[in-house]
N, C-alpha and C positions, 0 to 999 in steps of 0.2 A: 589148619593151623593148630599148633600145640601150644597152649598157654604155659606149660612147663618150660618150653624153650625160651619164651619171653622172660620168665623169671630167671632162668639161668643166664640169659644174655645180660640182664641188668646186673647180676652179681659179678660177671666177668669184667664188664666195663666200669661199673660202679661210678657213673657220672650223673650229674644233675641233668634234668631234661633241658636241652638247649637246641634251638632251631639249627644253628650252624655246626654244633658239635655232635649231635645225635647221629650215629652211623646208620648205614643201610645194609641189611642182611639179605643176601641172595638166597632165597628160601623156596625150594621145590615143594615144601609142605604147605605153603600158603595158597589157597584157592585164588586169591587176589592179593594185591599189595595192601599195605597197612601203614598208616602214619598217624601220629598224635597231633600234627600241625595242619591247620586249615590253610596256612600260607603255602603249602606244597602244591596246592591244586591250581590247575589252569582253568578247569570248569568244575562245577560243583552242583550236586543235587541232594537235597535233604532227604534222608530216609530214617527209619527207626527199626533197627535190627537188634534184638537182644543177644548177648554173647555170654554164655555161662562159664564162669570160672569155678575154681574149687570152693571158694568161700562167698562169692557174690556174683551178681549179674551186671555186666557192663553193657553199654548200648552204643552201637555204631550210629552216628548221627548224620553221616553223609557219605556220598560215593562220587567219584569223578576221576579226571585225568590228572595225574601228578607228573612232574618233570624233574628228573634227577641228572646230575652231572657225572659222567663217566670219563675214562681215559682209554683211547683205543690202543691198538698194538704198536702204533708208531709214535705214541706220546701226545696225540692231538686230543683236545677236549671234544666230547660228543655228548649230546643231550638226548635222553631216551624217555619216552612217555610210558606210563603204566596205569592200568585201571586199579585204583586203590580205594580202600575204605578209610573213613575218618573215625578213629576211635580215640577220643581225647585222653582216656585213661591208659593208653598204651605207652610203653617206655622205650620203644625201639621202632625203627622203620623197617618194613619188609618189602622186598621186591619179588614178585611171582614170575619166574622165567617162563613157565608153561603158558601163563595167560598172555605174556608178551608175544611168544612165538605163535600161539594160536591166532592172535590178532594180526600180526605183521609178518609172519613167516620167519625163516631162519632156524638155527639150531644152537644148542649149547653142549659143550663137552667138559666133563669134570676130570681134572687131573689131580695128582697128589698135592700139588702146591697152589692150585687155583682153578678157576673156571674160565673157559674161553667161549664167549658168545659170538657166533657168526650172524651178523645182521643182514637181512634181506633188503638192501638199499638199492640194488641194481647197479652199483658202481663197480668199476674195475680198477685195481684189484678189490676183492670183497673186503668190507670193513669188519674188523674183529675187535672185541672188547675183552680185556683181561681183568678178572676179579680175583684178587689174591685171597688165600685162606689165612685167616687170622690165627696165629699160633696159640693164643690163649684159649679162644673159644672153639677152635677147629671148625670155623664156619667161614664161608666166603663173605667178605665184608668190604664195603666201599666207605672209606672214612669221610672224605670231603664231598658229599653228594648234594648238599643243599645249594639251591640257586638263589640269586639275588632278584629283586623286583625288576631291575633293568634287564636281566637275562630272560625273565619270564615275559616281559613286554616285547623284547626284540626277537627272541627265539621262539617263545611259546606259541605265537600266532601262526607259525609255520608247521607246527607239529599236529598230527591228526588226533582227533578226539577218540577216546576209548569208551565213551558212555554208550554208544550204540552196541558195544559188545556186552553190555550188562543185561541184555535181554534174557540171559539164563535165569536171573532172579533167584540166585542161591545166596544163603547167608555164608558166614565164614566157615561153617562145617559142611557145606554142600546141601543144606536143607532148603526146601522151598519156602519163600516168604513173600506174601502178597504185598507187604509194605515196600518191597524193593523194586516195584514196577518203575521203569524209566520215565513213563509219561502216561497221561490219561487218555491218549488218543485211541489206544486199543480198546479200553473199556467203553469208550463212547460209541464205538461202532461194533462192539462184540456181538450185540444182538443181531445186527444185520448180517455179519459174517457167518453166523451159525445157520441162518435160514437160507443163505444163498448157495448156489452151485459154485464150484471153483471159478467158472466163467459161464455166464448164461449163453454166450455165443459158441460154446464148445459143441462139437459134433454129437456128443453124448446126450445133450439136452433135446428131448423130443417135443418139448412144449412150444418151441419156436420153429418156424419153417426156415429153410435155407435163405430165402430172400430177406426175412426179418433179421437173421443173424448177420448177414452182410450189411444191412442197413444200420444195425447197432454198431458194428465195427467201424464204419465210416463216421458215425456220429461220435464215437469215442475219440477218433483220430482228429476230427475237425473242430469239435466242440460246439457246433451249431445245431439247431433243432433238426429232428429227423424229417420234418416237412421240407426244410431247405435242402437237406441231403438228397431227398427224392427229386427236387427241382434240378439239382446239379446232375442227376442221372438221366434227365430228359432233355430233348431239344428245347431251346428257349426262343420264343418269338418276341421281338421288341419293335414297336412302331415309333418312329421319330415324329416330331411335330410337323415335318413336311409331308407326312403320309407314307414315307418309305418304310417298308417292313424288312427287318433283318432277322435271319434265323441262325442261331448259334448252335453248334453241335454240343452233345453232352460233355460236361467237364469230367465226370467220373464214369469210366467204363464199368458197367455192372456185369457180374458173372451170371446173375439170374435176370431173366427178362422182366419178371414181375416185381423186382426189388423197388422200382420207382413208383409202384402203385399198391404195394402190399399194406395190410393193416399195420399201424404204428404200435410197436410194443412199448412198454414202460421202461424207463431208465432209472434205476435206483439212485444213482449219483445225482441226476438232475432233480429228482424229487426232494432229495436232502439239501441240495445246494440252492434251489431257486423257489422254494415254497414261500408263499405270501399269505397274509391274513385275508380271509374272505370278508368282503364288504358288500352286502346286498344293495347298498345305496350308491355304489360306484356308477358313474356314467362315463362311457368311453368318449373321449374328446378327439376329434379328428383335426389335423392342422388345416388352417386356411390356406389354400393354394397360393393366393396372392401374397401372403406374408411368410410363407415357408422359406427359411434360409435368407431372410431379408438382410441380415447383417453382412452377408458375403455374396449377395446376388451378382455383383459386378466384379468379383475376384476370379479371374479366369486362369491365371497362371500359378503354378506351385510357388508358394512363398509369399503370395500377395497378402494373404490373411491367415495367420496361424493362431488358433485358440490354445490357451495353456491354462493349466490348473494343477494343484498339488493334492496328493492323497496321503493320509496318515495310516500307518499299520502299527498296532501296539505290540505285535509279536516280532522281535528282531529277526530280520532275514539275513541269511548268510551271504557273503560276497560271491560274485559270479566266478571267481577264480580261487585257486588254492585249496586248502584242506578244510575250510570252514571252522578253523580253530580260533578265529578272532573273538575278542570279548564282546559282550552285549553292546557296550558303548561304541564299538567300531563296526557294528552291523547296520544293515539298512533299517530305517525307521519310517519309511515312506518313499515318496518320489514325486517327480514332475511328469506330466503327460502333455504331449504336443499333438494337435490335430490340425492338419492342413485343410483349408476350406475347399481349394480347387480340386484336389485329388482325393481327399478323405483319408490319407494315410495317417496312421497313429504311431507315435514314437514314445516309448515309456523308458524313463531313466530312473532306476532306484537310487536313493540317496541315503547316506549315513546321517546327514543333518539336513533339515529343511531351511537352513539359513540362506542368506543372499549369496554367499561365496559358493556353496555347493550347487545352488540353483543356476548361477551363471555358468558353472562348469557343465551342467546338464544342457543348458541352452547351447553352449559351444559344440558339444557332441552331437546334438540334433542338427545344428547348422552344417557341421562337417558331413554327417550322414546324408543330408538332403543334397549337398553339393556332389558327393560321390555318386549318388543314385541318378540325379537328373540335372546336374550343373545348375541348380536353382539356388537363389539367395532369398532369405527372408526379408521382406520390406515392412511388415507390420505385425505386431503381437497384440492380441486381445486377451485379457485375463481379468480375474478378480483383483482385489486390492492386495493387502498383505505384503508378502515378500517381493511381489512384482513392482511395488512402488518404492522399494529400497533404493538408496542412492547408487549402490554398486550395480544393480540391475539396470537402472535408468542410464547410468554412464556408459555401460557396455552397449546398450541400444543406440545411444546418441553417437558414440564413436563409430558405429557401423552404419549410421544413417537410417536406422529403423525407427518407425513411429510406434506409439503405444496408444491403446484405448482400454477403458476399464468398465466393468459392470458396476451398477450401484450397490451400495451396502445392503445386503439381504436380498438382492435381486439376482439370484443364481440363474434364473431363466435367461438373463442377458448374456450368459456364458454357457449356453445350452450345449454347444458342440463338445466342449471339454468335459462338462458334467456327464453327458451321455457316453462319451468315450470311456470315462472312468468306470461307469456302471457296467458297460458292455465287457470291458477287459476283466474287471474283478469277478463278474459272474462266471465268465469262462474259466478263469484261473481257479476259482473256488471249486468248480465242477471237476476240473482235472485232479485237484488234490484229494477231493473226497472219493473219486473213483479209485485212485491209488490206495487210499486208506482202507477201502472196502475189500480190496483184493490182495494187498501186500502190506503187512505190518511189521515185517522183520527187517533187520539191518538199517533201521532208520529211514526206510523208504517212505514212510508217512510223516516224516518230520515236518512240522509246520514252518520251520525256518527256511524251507525250500520254496517259499512263496515267490521269491524274487525271480526264480527260474520259470515258474508257472505264469507269472505276469508277462515276462518277456516272450514266452512261447505263444501266449494268447494274442499279443500284438503282432507277432510274426505271422500267425494264421490269418488274422483279420485283414492284413494288407494283401493277402493272396487269395482271398475269397471273393467271388464275383458279387457285385451289387445286385439285389433282386429286381431293381427297377431298370437298370441299364445293361446288366450282364457283363459289366467291366469291373475289373479289380482295382482297388486304389493304386496298386503298383503300375497298372497299365495307364491310368490317368496321369500318374506322376512322371513316368518315363516316356509316354507317348509311343509305347511299343506293345504289340500284341503278344500276350502271354500264351505259352503252350501248356501251362499248369503243371509242369513237371515237378516243381517244388511241392505243390499241393498233393500230388499223387505219391510223393516219396515220404510224406510225413507218417508218423507213427503215434501210438497212444502215449501221451505224456506220462512219465513215471514208470513205464513198463520195464521189465527186465531186458537187458541187452547183453550179448556175449561178444567179447572183444578178443581178437587174436593175440596170443602171447607176444610181448615185445621182441623176444629173440627171433621168432618166426617172421615178424614184420621186417626185421633187419636182415633177413636172409640166412639166419643162423639155424642150427638144428637143436632139437630137444631129445632127451632120452625117449626111447620107443614108447614107454607106457605112461609118460607124463601127460597131464592135461594140456591141450593146445589152445585153450581160451580161458578167460575168467569172466565171471558174471558181474555186471554192474547195473546201473539205473540210467535210463534215458531222461535227460532234463531239457530237451528241446535242442534247437540248432543255434550255433554261434552266429553273431552278427558279422564276424570277420571271416567266415568260411562258407564253402558251398553247402547246399542242403544234403550233399552226400556225406558230410562230416557232422557227427552228432556229439553233443555234450554228454560225456560219460562220467558218472560218479562211481568211483571205486568203493565198493561196499565195506572194505576193511579199513582203508585209510581216510575215506571221505573226500579224496582229491578229485577235482573235476578237471577233465582234459578233453580236447577235441579228438575224436577217434574216427578213422575211416573204415577199418576192417571190422565191421560189426554185423551182428544178426539180431533181429528184434523178435521179442515174444509178445505180440499184441494181445493175445488171448490168455493173459496171465490170471 
């Protein structure tokens, strides 16, 4: 960016700084956009970048996604996002076309009387934006670019964020600046990233044997301990109370015969995710067989007894659909977990608010899912107090003929099933996210706001993993149907890179001979509404999450 251009622009327009009257200059000389108004931003991150002028040093105080109003070639209003710096001392808005096209694709053509931006929206016919050249300044200028708060609220949530594209960490002149780091996750795990191989299960790593690498890969996929993975690789013998012995075949077919008995290697993600304080005075307590599961000992059918509880997450989590552009107040701040006593299935429902209204909606979705899976209805809910004693929740239970029971104040052990379910799911989800952070820190792959996807995937896996005591999965007990474990064998490492076939090829169309035939994204688990052959795919450029079928996974990333 050239500060002399800014000074010339001010002399040409000679207007007072006004949010609605300050124009937007289409400037190929700007490494990123620029605005003096914080109100232009959809999302915002504070930074401190010095900008040297001829006589003084100004400071960029923020960076984020701005939204501006344009007019397309047919006269329709269109809204375009841009990665922009916040420089309060600036006297003009700047739009960086190369930054936009690098982030979202498309191209621009400069004519004698204006600029034509061809947007890569995937629509037919293609969308084009005309930016006229101002005769006084001889620069492409958009006069009425500022948007209202209503437009930001209604349109902005559907626009993809540009913050993940700020990983370049350059200042306005292209110089490296450590203060422009988008988040501290990279710094937190930088030490571990330097000492690790790209992937310890890679063939080039001679420190681990083939069986150990296979064991690690399944451990990363399933999220359970490697001891349990080895159990799934062996025949399982179970003896019923009647004395009948049942032998179940291996759930996981192993490539190496010794994978089920090889020495257990260390997993860095597990060590970072599940470390606890050492206490030499700790005494292991075993459950009393006569009292184990006493609250639900006579609940034989799915829905007879459902334990529920809520969890709080201070990091706002992005919604499960869309671009992830919603504001912090519209993101997930926790959720409700449901655990069926008869089958053991777990259902997690992230929530924007933990109030009674959203909790009743989560309850309804769980009941619908339970009916779809096993034609079962909930007859009793057991929970802590709090929101479950609200009139709205009680009325919904009463209307459906459902009874309720509660644990005492401070007696969390009386709701042990739900408390344990939260601990199990959160441990697994945390391990998934840390594993991704250690191996892939670009394109927002390690963004903490993705926790909602990790939690849903952890519950998805839990419902399909065999119980160590019975050899049956919660889904088998719920549906009374023997599983072939195909879903489990199809799973992949959460957060791994995934390659998706180009949409035109999916529709049977053709591409130019030398064009790429796929694009890379991130695997965020499986959708509750689709087969396990359909993966949740996050577009690295736009942040959009969509269910995709034509995919190839890179588990050893």
